Backbone as a printed PyTorch tensor [residue, N CA C, xyz], in Angstrom:
tensor([[[114.5380, 300.8660, 285.6480],
         [114.5100, 300.3030, 284.3080],
         [113.6900, 299.0040, 284.3040]],

        [[112.8450, 298.8460, 283.3060],
         [112.1010, 297.5860, 283.2230],
         [113.0030, 296.4440, 282.7570]],

        [[112.5910, 295.2280, 283.0440],
         [113.3540, 294.0650, 282.6100],
         [113.2300, 293.9220, 281.0970]],

        [[114.2530, 293.3600, 280.4820],
         [114.2030, 293.0920, 279.0420],
         [113.4810, 291.7690, 278.8420]],

        [[112.4610, 291.7870, 278.0050],
         [111.6760, 290.5780, 277.7770],
         [112.2430, 289.8090, 276.5920]],

        [[112.1890, 288.5010, 276.6890],
         [112.6260, 287.6270, 275.6110],
         [111.4620, 287.4160, 274.6540]],

        [[111.7540, 287.4590, 273.3520],
         [110.7210, 287.0880, 272.3810],
         [110.5920, 285.5800, 272.4230]],

        [[109.4530, 285.0970, 272.8620],
         [109.2910, 283.6660, 273.1130],
         [109.4400, 282.8370, 271.8460]],

        [[108.9920, 283.3740, 270.7090],
         [109.1240, 282.6170, 269.4590],
         [110.5970, 282.4050, 269.1230]],

        [[111.4230, 283.4080, 269.3890],
         [112.8600, 283.2730, 269.1250],
         [113.5090, 282.3040, 270.1050]],

        [[113.0670, 282.3310, 271.3470],
         [113.6340, 281.4430, 272.3560],
         [113.3980, 279.9770, 271.9960]],

        [[112.3020, 279.6930, 271.2950],
         [112.0030, 278.3160, 270.8960],
         [112.7800, 277.8970, 269.6550]],

        [[113.2450, 278.8620, 268.8730],
         [113.9010, 278.5550, 267.6010],
         [115.4140, 278.5340, 267.6590]],

        [[116.0130, 279.2260, 268.6190],
         [117.4620, 279.3750, 268.6510],
         [118.0440, 278.8650, 269.9610]],

        [[119.2790, 278.3260, 269.8810],
         [120.0140, 277.8790, 271.0630],
         [121.4520, 278.3760, 270.9350]],

        [[122.0570, 278.6970, 272.0570],
         [123.4570, 279.1020, 272.0450],
         [124.3520, 277.8690, 272.1140]],

        [[125.4550, 277.8980, 271.3710],
         [126.4350, 276.8190, 271.4360],
         [127.4280, 277.1290, 272.5550]],

        [[128.3120, 276.2030, 272.8100],
         [129.3090, 276.4020, 273.8520],
         [130.2740, 277.5310, 273.5410]],

        [[130.4920, 277.7830, 272.2430],
         [131.4260, 278.8410, 271.8490],
         [130.7420, 280.1860, 271.6780]],

        [[129.4250, 280.2400, 271.9160],
         [128.7180, 281.5110, 271.8430],
         [128.0320, 281.7750, 270.5230]],

        [[128.1530, 280.8660, 269.5610],
         [127.4320, 281.0340, 268.3030],
         [125.9740, 280.6220, 268.5250]],

        [[125.1160, 280.8750, 267.5340],
         [123.6890, 280.5800, 267.6760],
         [123.2950, 279.5000, 266.6820]],

        [[122.6920, 278.4310, 267.1940],
         [122.2180, 277.3410, 266.3360],
         [120.7910, 277.6200, 265.9160]],

        [[120.4570, 277.1860, 264.7090],
         [119.0960, 277.3190, 264.1960],
         [118.7470, 276.0660, 263.4170]],

        [[117.4530, 275.9000, 263.1910],
         [116.9730, 274.7980, 262.3750],
         [116.9700, 275.2350, 260.9190]],

        [[117.1060, 274.3000, 260.0080],
         [117.0790, 274.6490, 258.5870],
         [115.6490, 274.7740, 258.0800]],

        [[115.4730, 275.6190, 257.0910],
         [114.1590, 275.8290, 256.4830],
         [113.8670, 274.7090, 255.4760]],

        [[112.6500, 274.6710, 254.9750],
         [112.2100, 273.7620, 253.9020],
         [112.0590, 272.3120, 254.3350]],

        [[111.7660, 272.0480, 255.5910],
         [111.5670, 270.6790, 256.0560],
         [110.1390, 270.4940, 256.5750]],

        [[109.2440, 271.4150, 256.2150],
         [107.9090, 271.3730, 256.7870],
         [106.8700, 270.6230, 255.9800]],

        [[106.9320, 270.7270, 254.6670],
         [105.9000, 270.0940, 253.8420],
         [106.4560, 269.8240, 252.4480]],

        [[105.6820, 269.1300, 251.6380],
         [106.0580, 268.7090, 250.2840],
         [107.3670, 267.9200, 250.3060]],

        [[107.4670, 266.9870, 251.2440],
         [108.7140, 266.2480, 251.4130],
         [108.8610, 265.1200, 250.4000]],

        [[107.7730, 264.7480, 249.7280],
         [107.8800, 263.6710, 248.7360],
         [108.6470, 264.1350, 247.5110]],

        [[108.6610, 265.4130, 247.2390],
         [109.3790, 265.9430, 246.0780],
         [110.8700, 266.0780, 246.3260]],

        [[111.2600, 266.1200, 247.5790],
         [112.6630, 266.3680, 247.9060],
         [113.4100, 265.0460, 248.0200]],

        [[114.6490, 265.0530, 247.5850],
         [115.4370, 263.8210, 247.5920],
         [115.8040, 263.4390, 249.0210]],

        [[116.1470, 262.1540, 249.1850],
         [116.5630, 261.6710, 250.5060],
         [117.7720, 262.4340, 250.9970]],

        [[118.6930, 262.6570, 250.0950],
         [119.9260, 263.3620, 250.4550],
         [119.6130, 264.7650, 250.9660]],

        [[118.7110, 265.4590, 250.2740],
         [118.3620, 266.8310, 250.6570],
         [117.6960, 266.8610, 252.0270]],

        [[116.7630, 265.9200, 252.2560],
         [116.0720, 265.8720, 253.5490],
         [117.0340, 265.5160, 254.6820]],

        [[118.0010, 264.6570, 254.3780],
         [119.0000, 264.2810, 255.3810],
         [119.8520, 265.4890, 255.7700]],

        [[120.2270, 266.2930, 254.7900],
         [121.0110, 267.5040, 255.0520],
         [120.1930, 268.5300, 255.8470]],

        [[118.8930, 268.5660, 255.5970],
         [118.0400, 269.5300, 256.2900],
         [117.8520, 269.1890, 257.7620]],

        [[118.1440, 267.9350, 258.1410],
         [118.0320, 267.5520, 259.5480],
         [119.0910, 268.2190, 260.4090]],

        [[120.2390, 268.4900, 259.8220],
         [121.3510, 269.0220, 260.5960],
         [121.1130, 270.4850, 260.9340]],

        [[121.4860, 270.8570, 262.1250],
         [121.3410, 272.2480, 262.5550],
         [122.3520, 273.1220, 261.8190]],

        [[122.0390, 274.3900, 261.7110],
         [122.9370, 275.3450, 261.0660],
         [123.3000, 276.4290, 262.0740]],

        [[124.2710, 277.2210, 261.7230],
         [124.7060, 278.3330, 262.5620],
         [124.1830, 279.6250, 261.9550]],

        [[123.6680, 280.5090, 262.7940],
         [123.1800, 281.8100, 262.3250],
         [124.3650, 282.6110, 261.8030]],

        [[124.1730, 283.2960, 260.6850],
         [125.2280, 284.0980, 260.0860],
         [125.6280, 285.2370, 261.0260]],

        [[126.8960, 285.6230, 260.9650],
         [127.3980, 286.6910, 261.8450],
         [126.6340, 287.9950, 261.6560]],

        [[126.1910, 288.2600, 260.4210],
         [125.4650, 289.4980, 260.1410],
         [124.1300, 289.5460, 260.8830]],

        [[123.5610, 288.3830, 261.1920],
         [122.2580, 288.3290, 261.8560],
         [122.3570, 288.0760, 263.3540]],

        [[123.5530, 287.7820, 263.8480],
         [123.7000, 287.4150, 265.2590],
         [123.2090, 288.5070, 266.2040]],

        [[123.5080, 289.7530, 265.9020],
         [123.0950, 290.8480, 266.7750],
         [121.5890, 290.9250, 266.9210]],

        [[120.8830, 290.7760, 265.8040],
         [119.4190, 290.8150, 265.8360],
         [118.8550, 289.6760, 266.6650]],

        [[119.4020, 288.4820, 266.4700],
         [118.8960, 287.3170, 267.1990],
         [119.1860, 287.4630, 268.6980]],

        [[120.3980, 287.9010, 269.0390],
         [120.7360, 288.0750, 270.4480],
         [119.8210, 289.1100, 271.1170]],

        [[119.4740, 290.1600, 270.3850],
         [118.5740, 291.1780, 270.9280],
         [117.1970, 290.5720, 271.1860]],

        [[116.7310, 289.7150, 270.2730],
         [115.4280, 289.0800, 270.4600],
         [115.4480, 288.1200, 271.6440]],

        [[116.6120, 287.5140, 271.8950],
         [116.7370, 286.5890, 273.0110],
         [116.9710, 287.3160, 274.3370]],

        [[117.1300, 288.6310, 274.2680],
         [117.3430, 289.4070, 275.4820],
         [118.7500, 289.2940, 276.0280]],

        [[119.7020, 288.9600, 275.1630],
         [121.0910, 288.7770, 275.5930],
         [121.9740, 289.9720, 275.2330]],

        [[121.4180, 290.9450, 274.5530],
         [122.1940, 292.1340, 274.2240],
         [121.3220, 293.3580, 274.2780]]])
């Protein structure tokens, strides 16, 4: 059997937490930041958790399932 390869783009975007959930960065922080409020940009700094419905897909891309 060949080795399972990791999708490198996914490996750069996702990290596993200690409890096994997957952390991700929030969208909408790339450009046009002058239009967005300070509060909104501050909230976008915080990492989010991948939804349970998408966890299987992400784990497969990371080569963990």
